[in-house]
N, C-alpha and C positions, 0 to 999 in steps of 0.2 A: 236949890242951887246945883245939886247933882244932875238934875234934868237939863239945866241950862248948859252945863259942861258937856254932857253927852250930846246934846243938840249941836253945839259948836264943833265938837270933834267930828261928828258925823258929816256936817257940812264941809269941814275942812278936808276930810278924807274924800268926799265926793268931788270936790273941786279939784283936788290933786289928781284923782283918777281921770277926770274929764280933760284936764289940761294935758296929761301924759298921753291920752288917747288922741287928742287933737294934734299934738306935735310929733307923733310917731312913736313915742314911748321909749326912746333909746336911753339906757342908763350907762352906756359905755362911754367912759371919759377919754380913752385913748383911741385915736383914729388909726386904722391900719395903714402902714406905709409900704410902698413898693420898693424894689431894689434900688431905684434911683434916688430914694429919699423923699419923694413927693407923696402926698396923701393919695391913697387909692379912692376912687369914686365908686360909690355903690349905685347901680342902676336899678330903679324900680320898674318892673314891667306891669303895665296895667292890663285891663281886660281887653283882649283883642277880638274884634268882631262882635257881632250880635247874633240874633236868631236868624238862621238861614231858612228861606222859604223854598218849598219845593215847586218846581215849574210844572205846569199842567201839560199833559200829553196832547191836549187839543182835540181829543176824540169826540167830545159832546158839545161842540160849539154850534151856534146857529149860523146858517148861511147868510151872506149879506143880502139886503133887499134888492129886488129887480126893478 
């Protein structure tokens, strides 16, 4: 019976953590307000750009066929 209780609590803890991670995990109940009384919006900045490739100098290219 104790094993079943441990299993259930472990599954509940895992589900809680997964849900919190999927939704952003904010536990803040009050939203920050600006001076005008409206709620301030938070902007999330994602990853900008990717891997940048280096351009070849073109020194070792083959000439076009004649």
